[in-house]
C-alpha positions in Angstrom: 59.1 55.4 129.5 59.7 59.2 129.3 60.7 59.9 132.9 61.7 57.3 135.5 63.9 57.0 138.5 66.9 54.7 138.2 68.7 53.2 141.2 72.3 52.4 140.3 74.9 50.6 142.3 78.0 52.4 141.4 81.6 51.4 141.7 83.7 54.3 140.4 87.4 53.8 139.9 90.2 56.1 139.1 92.6 55.5 136.2 95.1 54.0 138.6 92.6 51.3 139.6 91.8 52.7 143.1 88.2 52.8 144.2 87.0 56.4 144.3 83.3 55.9 145.2 81.1 52.9 146.0 77.4 53.0 146.8 73.9 53.6 145.4 72.6 56.9 143.9 69.1 57.6 142.7 69.1 59.1 139.2 66.5 60.8 137.1 66.3 59.2 133.6 66.4 61.9 131.0 66.7 60.3 127.6 68.2 57.5 125.5 70.2 58.9 122.7 72.2 56.8 120.3 72.5 54.0 122.8 73.5 56.3 125.6 71.5 56.7 128.8 71.5 60.3 130.0 71.0 60.4 133.7 71.0 63.1 136.3 70.9 63.1 140.1 67.4 64.0 141.4 68.2 67.3 143.0 67.5 71.0 142.4 69.7 73.7 141.1 70.3 75.3 137.7 73.6 73.6 137.1 73.0 69.9 137.3 75.6 67.1 137.0 74.9 64.5 134.5 76.0 60.9 134.2 76.3 59.2 130.7 76.2 55.4 130.5 77.3 53.7 127.2 77.2 50.0 126.4 80.7 48.8 125.4 81.9 45.7 123.7 81.5 42.5 125.7 78.3 43.7 127.4 80.1 46.1 129.8 78.8 49.5 130.6 80.9 52.6 130.8 79.9 55.7 132.7 81.2 59.2 132.7 80.3 62.1 134.9 79.6 65.4 133.0 77.9 68.7 133.6 74.7 69.7 131.8 72.9 73.0 131.6 75.2 74.9 129.2 73.5 76.9 126.5 74.2 75.4 123.0 75.2 77.3 119.9 71.7 78.4 119.2 71.2 81.1 121.8 68.4 80.6 124.2 68.0 76.9 123.6 69.0 74.3 126.2 71.0 71.3 124.9 69.4 68.4 126.7 70.8 65.9 124.4 74.3 66.5 125.4 76.3 66.8 128.6 79.5 68.1 127.0 81.4 71.0 128.5 82.0 73.6 125.8 85.6 73.2 124.6 86.9 75.0 121.5 90.3 74.9 119.9 92.6 77.0 117.6 95.1 74.7 116.0 97.6 76.4 113.7 100.3 74.7 111.8 103.8 76.3 112.3 104.3 76.8 108.6 104.3 80.6 108.6 103.1 83.6 110.5 99.6 84.4 111.7 97.6 86.1 109.0 94.3 87.9 109.3 92.3 84.8 108.4 93.8 82.9 111.3 93.3 85.9 113.6 89.6 85.9 112.6 89.3 82.2 113.3 91.0 82.5 116.7 88.7 85.5 117.7 85.5 83.6 116.7 86.6 80.6 118.9 87.7 82.9 121.7 84.4 84.8 121.6 82.2 81.7 121.5 84.2 80.0 124.3 83.6 83.1 126.5 79.9 83.2 125.6 79.5 79.5 126.5 81.7 79.8 129.6 83.8 77.1 128.2 87.5 76.5 127.5 89.7 77.5 124.6 92.6 75.3 123.6 95.7 76.4 121.6 97.0 73.3 119.8 100.1 73.1 117.6 99.7 70.9 114.6 103.4 70.4 113.8 103.7 66.9 112.4 104.6 68.0 108.9 108.3 68.5 109.6 109.2 69.5 106.0 106.8 72.5 106.0 107.4 73.7 109.6 109.0 77.2 109.8 111.5 78.0 112.5 110.1 80.3 115.2 106.7 80.2 113.6 104.8 79.1 116.7 106.6 81.6 118.9 105.6 84.4 116.5 102.0 83.2 116.4 101.9 83.3 120.2 103.5 86.8 120.2 100.9 88.1 117.8 98.0 86.7 119.9 99.5 88.1 123.1 99.9 91.5 121.4 96.2 91.4 120.7 95.7 90.7 124.5 94.0 87.4 123.7 94.5 84.4 125.9 93.7 80.7 126.1 93.0 78.2 128.8 95.2 75.3 127.6 98.2 75.1 125.4 101.9 74.3 125.0 102.9 77.4 126.9 100.3 77.3 129.7 99.8 73.5 130.1 96.5 71.8 130.9 94.9 68.4 131.7 94.7 67.2 128.1 98.2 67.7 126.8 100.7 67.4 125.3 99.4 70.3 123.1 102.2 69.8 120.4 101.3 67.0 118.1 105.0 66.3 117.5 105.2 65.1 121.1 102.5 62.4 120.5 103.8 60.7 117.3 103.9 57.2 119.1 100.3 57.7 120.2 99.1 58.4 116.7 101.1 55.4 115.4 99.6 53.1 118.0 96.0 54.2 117.2 96.6 53.8 113.4 97.9 50.3 113.9 94.9 49.6 116.2 92.6 50.7 113.3 94.4 48.2 111.1 93.7 45.4 113.6 90.0 46.4 113.8 89.7 46.5 110.0 89.1 50.2 109.9 92.4 50.8 108.1 94.9 48.9 106.1 98.6 48.8 105.1 99.3 50.3 101.6 102.6 49.2 100.0 102.2 51.3 96.8 105.4 53.1 96.1 105.7 56.8 95.3 106.6 56.0 91.7 103.6 53.7 91.3 101.3 56.4 92.6 102.9 59.1 90.5 102.4 56.9 87.4 98.7 56.5 88.2 98.3 60.3 88.7 99.9 60.9 85.3 97.5 58.5 83.6 94.6 60.3 85.3 95.9 63.6 83.9 96.2 62.2 80.4 92.5 61.3 80.4 91.6 64.5 82.3 90.1 62.8 85.3 90.5 63.6 89.0 92.9 61.1 90.5 91.6 59.0 93.3 93.6 56.1 94.9 92.4 52.9 93.3 92.4 50.9 96.6 95.0 48.5 95.2 96.1 47.4 98.6 92.6 47.5 100.3 92.0 43.7 100.0 95.5 42.3 100.3 95.5 38.9 102.0 96.9 38.6 105.5 99.6 36.4 104.0 100.6 39.1 101.5 100.7 41.7 104.2 102.9 39.6 106.4 105.3 38.9 103.6 105.6 42.6 102.8 106.1 43.6 106.4 108.7 40.8 106.9 110.6 42.2 103.9 110.5 45.6 105.6 108.7 47.1 102.6 107.8 50.7 103.2 104.1 51.3 103.8 101.5 53.9 104.6 98.3 53.3 106.5 95.1 54.2 104.7 91.6 54.6 106.2 89.1 52.1 104.9 86.4 54.6 103.8 82.9 53.2 103.4 82.0 52.8 99.8 79.0 54.8 98.6 78.1 56.1 102.0 76.6 59.6 102.2 77.7 61.7 105.2 75.5 64.5 106.5 77.2 67.4 108.2 74.9 69.8 110.2 77.0 73.0 109.9 76.0 75.9 112.1 76.3 78.4 109.3 75.6 76.4 106.2 73.0 74.1 107.7 72.9 70.6 106.3 75.7 69.5 103.9 75.8 66.0 102.4 78.8 64.4 100.7 80.8 61.2 100.6 84.4 60.2 101.0 85.3 58.1 98.0 89.0 58.0 98.8 90.9 55.7 101.2 93.0 58.6 102.5 96.3 58.1 104.3 96.3 58.5 108.0 99.9 57.4 108.7 102.8 58.3 106.3 105.7 56.0 105.4 107.8 57.8 108.0 105.2 57.0 110.7 104.1 60.6 111.0 100.3 61.2 111.1 98.5 63.1 108.4 96.5 66.2 109.3 93.0 64.7 109.2 94.0 61.8 111.4 96.0 63.7 114.1 93.4 66.5 114.2 90.6 64.0 114.7 92.4 62.0 117.4 93.2 65.3 119.3 89.7 66.6 119.0 88.5 63.3 120.6 91.2 63.2 123.3 90.8 66.9 124.1 87.0 66.6 124.2 86.5 69.4 121.7 82.8 70.2 121.4 82.9 72.9 118.7 85.1 73.4 115.7 85.1 76.8 114.0 87.3 77.1 111.0 87.5 78.2 107.4 85.1 77.0 104.7 88.1 75.5 102.8 88.1 72.7 105.5 84.7 71.3 104.6 86.2 68.4 102.6 88.5 67.7 105.5 85.6 67.6 107.9 83.9 64.7 106.2 87.1 62.6 106.5 87.5 63.7 110.2 83.9 62.6 110.9 84.8 59.1 109.7 87.9 59.0 111.9 85.9 60.2 114.9 83.3 57.5 114.3 86.1 54.9 114.1 87.3 56.2 117.5 83.7 55.9 118.8 83.9 59.6 119.7 81.4 62.3 119.9 81.2 64.4 116.8 81.7 68.1 117.5 79.5 70.9 116.3 81.1 72.4 113.2 81.0 76.0 111.8 82.8 76.7 108.6 83.3 80.5 108.2 83.7 82.2 104.9 87.1 82.9 103.3 88.6 86.4 103.6 89.5 88.2 100.4 91.2 91.4 99.3 89.3 94.3 98.1 90.0 93.0 94.6 88.1 89.8 95.6 91.3 87.7 95.5 92.0 85.1 98.2 94.5 86.4 100.7 97.9 84.6 100.4 99.8 83.7 103.5 102.9 85.0 101.7 101.5 88.5 101.4 103.0 90.4 104.3 100.4 93.1 104.2 97.9 90.7 105.7 100.0 89.3 108.4 99.1 90.2 112.0 102.9 90.7 112.6 102.8 93.4 109.9 99.9 95.2 111.7 101.9 95.0 114.9 105.0 96.3 113.2 103.0 99.2 111.6 101.8 100.3 115.0 98.1 99.6 114.8 96.3 99.5 118.1 95.5 95.9 119.1 92.0 96.8 120.3 91.3 98.3 116.9 92.4 95.1 115.1 90.2 93.1 117.5 87.3 95.4 116.7 87.8 95.2 113.0 88.3 91.5 112.8 85.5 90.7 115.2 83.0 92.6 113.2 84.2 91.6 109.8 81.3 90.3 107.8 79.0 90.7 110.8 77.1 93.6 112.4 74.6 94.0 115.1 71.1 95.3 114.6 72.2 98.7 115.8 74.8 98.9 113.0 77.5 99.9 115.4 81.1 99.8 114.2 83.1 100.2 117.5 83.2 97.5 120.1 85.4 96.6 123.0 86.3 93.0 123.4 83.8 92.5 126.2 81.1 94.0 124.0 82.0 91.7 121.2 81.7 88.7 123.5 78.3 89.9 124.6 77.0 90.8 121.1 78.6 88.4 118.7 76.3 86.0 116.9 78.0 83.3 114.7 74.8 82.7 112.8 74.6 86.3 111.7 77.8 86.1 109.7 77.7 86.7 106.0 77.7 83.4 104.1 79.7 84.9 101.2 83.4 85.8 101.2 84.5 88.5 103.6 86.5 91.5 102.4 89.5 92.7 104.3 89.9 96.4 103.5 93.2 97.8 104.9 92.0 101.3 104.2 89.0 100.7 106.4 91.3 99.4 109.1 93.5 102.5 108.9 90.4 104.7 109.1 89.2 102.9 112.2 92.7 103.0 113.8 92.9 106.7 113.2 89.6 107.0 115.1 91.1 105.0 118.0 94.2 107.2 118.0 92.3 110.5 118.1 89.8 109.2 120.7 92.5 108.3 123.3 93.9 110.7 125.9 96.8 112.8 124.5 99.2 111.5 127.1 98.3 107.9 126.2 98.9 108.8 122.5 102.3 110.3 123.4 103.4 107.5 125.7 102.4 104.7 123.2 103.9 106.6 120.2 107.2 107.2 122.1 107.5 103.6 123.2 106.8 102.4 119.6 109.3 104.8 118.1 112.0 103.9 120.6 111.5 100.2 119.8 111.8 101.0 116.1 115.0 103.0 116.8 113.4 106.2 115.3 113.9 107.9 118.6 115.9 107.4 121.8 114.7 107.8 125.4 114.3 111.4 126.6 112.3 112.6 123.6 108.9 112.9 125.2 108.6 116.7 124.6 109.5 116.2 121.0 107.0 113.4 120.6 104.2 115.5 122.1 104.9 118.2 119.5 104.9 115.7 116.7 101.6 114.2 117.8 100.1 117.8 117.9 101.5 118.5 114.4 100.8 115.2 112.6 97.8 113.6 114.3 95.2 114.7 111.7 97.2 112.9 109.0 98.5 109.8 110.9 96.7 106.4 110.8 99.2 104.4 112.9 102.4 104.8 114.9 104.7 103.7 112.1 103.2 106.3 109.9 103.9 108.9 112.6 107.5 107.7 112.5 107.7 108.2 108.8 106.3 111.7 109.0 109.0 112.5 111.7 111.9 111.1 109.7 110.7 113.0 106.6 110.6 116.2 108.6 114.0 116.0 110.4 116.3 114.1 108.0 118.5 115.5 105.4 121.1 113.6 103.3 124.3 115.6 103.3 125.7 113.4 100.5 122.8 114.1 98.2 122.6 117.2 96.0 119.5 116.9 93.8 120.0 120.5 92.6 120.4 122.0 89.1 123.6 124.0 89.6 122.7 126.0 86.5 119.4 127.2 88.2 120.3 130.8 88.9 117.4 131.3 91.3 118.4 128.4 93.5 122.1 129.5 93.3 121.2 133.0 94.5 119.0 131.6 97.2 121.8 129.2 98.4 124.4 132.0 98.4 122.1 134.4 100.2 121.3 131.8 103.0 125.0 131.0 103.3 125.9 134.7 103.8 123.1 135.3 106.2 124.1 132.3 108.3 127.8 133.4 108.3 126.8 136.9 109.5 124.7 135.6 112.4 126.1 132.2 113.5 128.4 133.6 116.2 125.7 135.6 118.0 123.0 132.9 118.4 122.7 129.7 120.4 120.0 128.0 118.4 119.9 128.8 114.7 116.6 127.1 114.3 114.9 129.5 116.7 116.7 132.5 115.2 115.6 131.3 111.7 112.0 131.0 112.8 111.9 134.4 114.6 113.5 136.2 111.6 111.9 134.2 108.8 109.5 136.9 107.5 112.4 139.4 107.4 114.5 136.9 105.5 111.7 136.4 102.9 111.6 140.2 102.4 115.3 140.4 101.8 115.2 137.4 99.4 112.4 139.0 97.4 114.4 142.1 96.9 117.6 140.3 96.0 116.4 137.5 93.8 113.4 138.9 91.9 111.2 136.0 93.1 107.7 136.2 94.5 106.9 135.1 98.1 105.4 131.8 97.1 108.2 130.9 94.8 110.7 131.8 97.5 108.9 129.6 100.0 108.8 126.6 97.6 112.5 127.0 96.9 113.5 127.4 100.5 111.6 124.2 101.4 113.3 122.4 98.5 116.9 123.4 99.3 116.4 122.8 103.1 114.4 119.6 103.0 114.7 118.1 99.5 110.9 118.1 99.4 108.4 120.2 97.5 105.7 120.0 100.2 105.3 119.4 103.9 104.1 120.8 107.2 103.9 124.6 107.4 107.2 126.3 108.2 105.9 127.5 111.6 105.6 123.9 112.7 108.7 122.8 110.8 111.0 125.3 112.6 109.5 124.3 116.0 110.1 120.6 115.2 113.7 121.3 114.2 114.4 123.4 117.3 113.0 120.8 119.6 114.8 117.9 117.7 118.0 119.7 118.3 117.3 120.4 121.9 116.3 116.7 122.6 119.1 115.3 120.5 116.8 113.4 118.3 118.6 110.8 116.2 118.7 111.4 112.4 118.1 115.2 112.9 120.5 117.2 110.7 120.9 120.7 112.2 119.9 123.7 110.0 123.4 125.1 109.9 124.7 121.8 108.4 122.0 122.0 105.7 123.0 125.6 104.8 126.7 124.7 104.8 125.9 121.8 102.5 124.2 124.3 100.1 127.2 126.5 100.1 129.5 123.6 99.2 127.2 122.4 96.4 126.7 125.8 94.7 130.2 127.2 95.2 132.0 124.0 94.1 
């Protein structure tokens, strides 16, 4: 029977036992998949509700109302075999800060959730207390918020499927693990750490990969009771099927077949759940439909499929995306600060540029475009078009792209964002807008991010009055220093801003120096720059004097006035 009408007498109850609906509804039979009847009310409309009926133990039938009509991961194809609302998740462990690999994974999940008109969950997998880092989750959220990314459910926004911190559900995991033991899906393991360490050492000696030997798998009920009564420490291990091949239909890698030969631990001796167990339980309870994560998780996926099957749960669609490497083809370490999103934020990259770069990393549209807004990424991104090989994160390419973003924005936007950033970094104080505008004009062609602009500014205005990297026996420098000192003494009482006066009379000063020191113009310019800035190169003097004058006027922090620099020269060479 392909199509048929089914008349059901329904008695729908809420979780508190109250009757929510009672009566008869005519359904259209759609299909029978894996023992599930997929039914839909016989009515028109593009978005049709769907009712799934499953046969449970004891001959009872369980029904669940869902919605059908969502597009599945393969664009343009209707998923008539499933009635699951698209629900994706990003589940970091608070063991460190968000790096570019995690950012990429979040962005893929975010983009696909938007494409499918589904929900995105932020879940904190914080059950490994020893590895948890203080404030890690807060910093991860801060980085994601800086990127202007959001989520529908999570520890900070709530939702119908919480708690979203695994540490708040330890008792639940413990209860499910013990239920697995009762059902024969798991067992108590009383092997001590010393015993397991000894077995691992023996495996090393014969150069074989260690796999737990299932010593406790078939303990008698009596032996288990004795060990428990003696309060002997135990873990709970999953009873993996021997010799079974598991097939994973990965969205990117197509069909992958492997087996799980190890009875892996699902509950530690301190009653905390392991990653593969808690992640599987949460994916089930939170009704996760798609899991997008790094290719390094493939071995975990096979274990999680077994746990999900034991939970009688729907298996999500999986996509394992390539690893991200450095330009040198080395795997990016979480300990390398250069690849932390926090570092990109601290360096003053524009968040929309980071989104653009990460969203197109290893992927490109047919048009070969490089610049996308977030909305354009959502509309164009195709998970299947990702490169299958490792993706290269090139910080130079990101800097190049960020410079394009900086130059493309309105000047006032550039000035406003730069000033705000530099105030936060204590390079400037409030009231320096005019000075920042000049700095943007002078340095914009060389700047790749706002932190770099700050470094250019500090380099241009700072001067260490305690330093004297001069050769006192250098007669040319000595003559130059003495000449500048005398010139300053002669004019300092008649001028308000020595920087402006210096700029206006600079060419005349060069002429006098050429006559009095027997140096050529270029040599004089090089030496003046060195004695006044401690640098051998920099922005043209015409810009430098304007920067100094405005820095003095705006009372820019760290600026050392020109007269103080010349006074320092006098002290060094006359001492």
